[in-house]
Structure formats: C-alpha cells, structure tokens
Backbone as numpy.savetxt, mean C-alpha at the origin, in Angstrom:
# Nx Ny Nz CAx CAy CAz Cx Cy Cz
15.38 -13.03 -17.38 15.43 -11.58 -17.51 14.70 -10.95 -16.32
15.29 -9.91 -15.75 14.66 -9.27 -14.60 13.74 -8.14 -15.06
12.70 -7.97 -14.29 11.72 -6.94 -14.59 12.29 -5.56 -14.29
12.08 -4.56 -15.17 12.59 -3.22 -14.90 11.93 -2.63 -13.64
12.73 -1.94 -12.85 12.24 -1.35 -11.60 12.25 0.17 -11.69
11.40 0.79 -10.87 11.43 2.24 -10.71 11.71 2.55 -9.25
12.48 3.60 -9.04 12.81 4.04 -7.69 11.56 4.67 -7.07
11.23 4.26 -5.88 10.05 4.78 -5.20 10.44 5.88 -4.21
11.38 5.56 -3.30 11.80 6.52 -2.28 12.94 5.91 -1.47
13.49 6.69 -0.57 14.44 6.14 0.40 13.63 5.43 1.47
14.18 4.36 2.02 13.50 3.64 3.10 13.14 4.58 4.24
14.03 5.50 4.55 13.80 6.44 5.66 12.71 7.47 5.36
12.24 7.54 4.11 11.11 8.43 3.78 9.78 7.88 4.28
9.78 6.61 4.64 8.58 5.98 5.20 8.87 5.77 6.69
8.06 6.34 7.58 8.36 6.16 9.00 8.24 4.69 9.41
9.17 4.22 10.24 9.12 2.84 10.71 7.81 2.65 11.49
7.02 1.65 11.10 5.72 1.42 11.70 4.63 2.30 11.12
4.96 3.02 10.07 4.00 3.94 9.45 3.74 3.60 8.00
2.94 4.44 7.35 2.55 4.25 5.96 2.62 5.57 5.23
2.81 5.48 3.92 2.81 6.65 3.05 2.09 6.30 1.77
1.45 7.30 1.21 0.93 7.19 -0.14 2.01 7.70 -1.08
2.27 6.97 -2.15 3.34 7.36 -3.09 2.89 7.17 -4.53
3.66 7.71 -5.44 3.37 7.73 -6.88 2.05 8.44 -7.15
2.02 9.71 -6.81 0.81 10.51 -6.98 0.44 10.64 -8.46
-0.84 10.47 -8.73 -1.41 10.69 -10.06 -2.68 11.51 -9.86
-2.70 12.71 -10.36 -3.84 13.59 -10.13 -3.94 13.91 -8.65
-5.10 13.66 -8.06 -5.33 13.96 -6.65 -5.00 12.79 -5.72
-4.71 11.63 -6.29 -4.56 10.43 -5.47 -3.18 9.78 -5.64
-2.72 9.14 -4.58 -1.51 8.34 -4.64 -1.88 6.96 -5.20
-1.04 6.43 -6.08 -1.30 5.12 -6.66 -1.00 3.99 -5.68
-0.04 4.23 -4.77 0.39 3.18 -3.86 0.19 3.54 -2.40
-0.06 2.53 -1.60 -0.04 2.59 -0.15 1.15 1.73 0.25
2.12 2.34 0.96 3.35 1.64 1.30 3.54 1.68 2.81
3.74 0.51 3.40 3.90 0.39 4.86 5.31 -0.12 5.15
5.93 0.48 6.15 7.27 0.03 6.56 7.20 -0.58 7.96
7.82 -1.73 8.09 8.00 -2.37 9.40 9.46 -2.77 9.48
10.27 -1.91 10.14 11.71 -2.14 10.21 12.31 -2.00 8.83
13.00 -3.06 8.38 13.61 -3.05 7.05 12.69 -3.65 5.98
11.48 -4.05 6.36 10.52 -4.61 5.41 9.56 -3.54 4.93
9.19 -3.64 3.65 8.24 -2.71 3.04 7.16 -3.53 2.36
5.91 -3.14 2.59 4.75 -3.79 1.97 4.04 -2.73 1.15
3.87 -2.99 -0.14 3.25 -2.02 -1.04 2.00 -2.62 -1.66
0.97 -1.78 -1.74 -0.33 -2.18 -2.27 -0.85 -1.09 -3.18
-1.61 -1.47 -4.21 -2.32 -0.43 -4.96 -3.27 0.25 -3.99
-3.35 1.55 -4.06 -4.22 2.33 -3.19 -5.65 2.26 -3.74
-6.24 1.09 -3.58 -7.56 0.82 -4.15 -8.27 -0.23 -3.31
-9.33 0.19 -2.63 -10.12 -0.75 -1.84 -10.98 -1.61 -2.78
-10.95 -2.93 -2.63 -11.73 -3.78 -3.52 -13.24 -3.63 -3.36
-13.69 -2.97 -2.29 -15.13 -2.82 -2.08 -15.77 -1.95 -3.15
-15.26 -0.73 -3.34 -15.83 0.16 -4.36 -14.76 0.81 -5.22
-13.56 0.23 -5.23 -12.44 0.72 -6.04 -12.24 2.23 -5.89
-11.92 2.60 -4.64 -11.61 4.00 -4.37 -10.38 4.04 -3.47
-9.68 5.18 -3.44 -8.51 5.30 -2.56 -8.92 5.05 -1.10
-7.98 4.52 -0.32 -8.30 4.08 1.03 -8.16 5.14 2.12
-7.23 6.09 1.97 -6.97 7.01 3.07 -8.03 8.10 3.17
-8.22 8.62 4.40 -9.16 9.72 4.58 -8.47 11.07 4.41
-7.15 11.09 4.56 -6.33 12.24 4.19 -4.95 11.69 3.87
-4.13 12.47 3.21 -2.86 11.97 2.70 -2.05 11.22 3.78
-1.59 10.05 3.41 -0.76 9.17 4.24 -1.47 8.56 5.44
-2.78 8.64 5.52 -3.53 8.09 6.66 -4.19 6.78 6.26
-3.40 5.70 6.33 -3.86 4.37 5.90 -4.03 3.39 7.06
-3.37 3.65 8.17 -3.31 2.66 9.25 -4.39 2.88 10.30
-4.72 1.79 10.97 -5.64 1.87 12.11 -4.97 2.71 13.20
-5.74 3.12 14.18 -5.22 3.95 15.25 -4.02 3.36 15.95
-3.99 2.04 16.11 -2.85 1.39 16.78 -1.76 0.95 15.80
-1.94 1.22 14.51 -0.94 0.89 13.50 -0.83 -0.57 13.15
-1.79 -1.39 13.58 -1.67 -2.84 13.38 -2.21 -3.34 12.04
-3.00 -2.52 11.34 -3.54 -2.95 10.06 -3.95 -1.73 9.21
-4.21 -2.00 7.95 -4.67 -0.97 7.02 -6.18 -0.83 7.11
-6.65 0.39 6.90 -8.09 0.64 6.95 -8.50 1.47 5.74
-9.57 1.07 5.08 -10.20 1.93 4.08 -11.23 2.74 4.84
-10.99 4.01 4.92 -11.83 4.86 5.76 -13.18 5.18 5.14
-13.40 4.89 3.87 -14.71 5.16 3.26 -15.80 4.28 3.86
-15.52 2.99 4.02 -16.54 2.06 4.53 -16.00 1.12 5.59
-14.86 1.46 6.19 -14.29 0.74 7.32 -13.92 -0.71 7.01
-13.31 -0.92 5.85 -12.74 -2.24 5.56 -11.36 -2.31 6.21
-11.03 -3.45 6.82 -9.77 -3.63 7.53 -8.94 -4.71 6.84
-7.65 -4.41 6.60 -6.76 -5.29 5.83 -5.50 -5.61 6.61
-5.04 -6.86 6.48 -3.77 -7.28 7.05 -2.64 -6.61 6.28
-1.66 -6.04 6.99 -0.55 -5.34 6.35 0.28 -6.27 5.48
0.54 -7.49 5.95 1.44 -8.40 5.23 0.77 -9.13 4.06
-0.50 -9.51 4.21 -1.15 -10.31 3.16 -2.13 -9.51 2.31
-2.59 -8.36 2.81 -3.59 -7.57 2.08 -5.00 -8.12 2.19
-5.19 -9.19 2.98 -6.51 -9.79 3.14 -7.43 -8.89 3.94
-8.65 -8.68 3.46 -9.66 -7.95 4.22 -10.26 -8.91 5.24
-10.12 -8.57 6.52 -10.62 -9.44 7.58 -11.85 -8.87 8.28
-12.25 -7.66 7.95 -13.46 -7.08 8.52 -13.96 -5.99 7.59
-15.27 -5.88 7.47 -15.85 -4.84 6.63 -16.57 -5.41 5.43
-16.98 -4.52 4.51 -17.85 -4.93 3.41 -17.19 -5.82 2.35
-15.87 -5.92 2.36 -15.22 -6.77 1.35 -14.42 -7.90 2.01
-14.90 -8.37 3.16 -14.24 -9.46 3.88 -13.94 -10.62 2.93
-12.70 -11.12 3.00 -12.28 -12.23 2.15 -11.59 -11.80 0.87
-11.73 -10.54 0.48 -11.05 -10.03 -0.71 -9.67 -9.52 -0.32
-8.84 -9.23 -1.32 -7.46 -8.79 -1.09 -7.18 -7.46 -1.79
-6.26 -6.71 -1.21 -5.65 -5.59 -1.92 -4.72 -6.16 -2.98
-4.40 -5.36 -4.00 -3.49 -5.80 -5.05 -2.06 -5.48 -4.62
-1.25 -6.54 -4.47 0.13 -6.41 -4.00 1.02 -5.85 -5.10
1.93 -4.98 -4.69 2.97 -4.46 -5.58 4.30 -4.90 -4.98
5.05 -5.75 -5.67 6.32 -6.23 -5.10 7.27 -5.06 -4.87
7.75 -4.94 -3.64 8.70 -3.87 -3.29 10.03 -4.50 -2.90
11.10 -3.88 -3.33 12.45 -4.34 -3.05 13.20 -3.21 -2.36
13.93 -3.55 -1.30 14.79 -2.57 -0.63 16.23 -2.93 -0.93
16.96 -1.97 -1.52 18.37 -2.16 -1.87 19.15 -0.92 -1.46
20.16 -1.12 -0.64 21.03 -0.02 -0.22 20.22 1.16 0.33
19.19 0.85 1.12 18.39 1.89 1.75 17.40 2.58 0.82
17.21 2.04 -0.38 16.28 2.62 -1.36 15.19 1.61 -1.67
13.97 2.10 -1.90 12.82 1.23 -2.18 12.50 1.30 -3.68
12.33 0.14 -4.27 12.01 0.03 -5.69 10.74 -0.81 -5.87
9.98 -0.50 -6.91 8.80 -1.28 -7.30 8.90 -1.51 -8.81
8.11 -2.43 -9.35 8.16 -2.65 -10.80 7.85 -1.37 -11.57
8.52 -1.21 -12.70 8.27 -0.04 -13.55 6.82 -0.04 -14.04
6.29 -1.24 -14.26 4.88 -1.36 -14.65 4.13 -1.95 -13.47
3.20 -1.16 -12.93 2.44 -1.61 -11.76 1.41 -2.66 -12.18
1.05 -3.55 -11.24 0.01 -4.54 -11.56 -1.33 -3.86 -11.84
-2.16 -4.55 -12.56 -3.51 -4.05 -12.86 -4.47 -4.46 -11.74
-5.49 -3.68 -11.56 -6.52 -4.01 -10.58 -7.26 -5.29 -10.95
-7.31 -5.59 -12.21 -8.18 -6.67 -12.67 -7.43 -7.84 -13.26
-6.21 -8.10 -12.77 -5.43 -9.26 -13.24 -6.02 -10.55 -12.72
C-alpha cells in the first residue's frame, strides 16, 4: 500500500539552486525545500540544536554561495543532500528528512509529516 501524499507546489515554484519555506503553520514554515535541477530535498524546518526554525527571514535557508543549508540562529551548517550538520553547535546531528516526490512537474510530500522525535 502506498502512503497518501499531499501536493506541495509546482517544481518551478522553487528556484533552481534555491530554497523555499513551505507548509506555513502560524508564523513559521514547516518545511525547508531545496531544488537542484529536477531534484528536490525537503527537511523539517527545525534545527536540532535548539529546535527552532532555521531561516533568518522567509525563504532564507542557504549559505551565501548556495552550497549548504544554514541555521542562522547559531550558525549550524547542513549538507543539502544528507541533512548532516558538518559545522556549528550540533555537528554530527541531522535534520529530519521529508521524502519528496516530483511527478509531472509537481512536488509531493507525505500527507503525514515525520515527527521530530522518531
């Protein structure tokens, strides 16, 4: 049986080489989504250091050169593909991955998002 999916956005809604915060709840986006060509990497918008949103303003998740994700609260740096923190206060920890699927130019994620504490 396949897991139910929810539509997130069109692939073109995420700039190629860029990131967007999506699935807004209250003042914060639940997801950080990065696009590299036809690939999409989605993570819960939650830094494992102090469990707070990562961007310093809406959609600002990437380092200046766009090569990795940054939690701007305490300068934790994460690999876009693996979610591994390679520098900062939570080195060795990971972001929580959200499986993203691209179909016919549309991005989908599970209807039920993973928990922070799985």
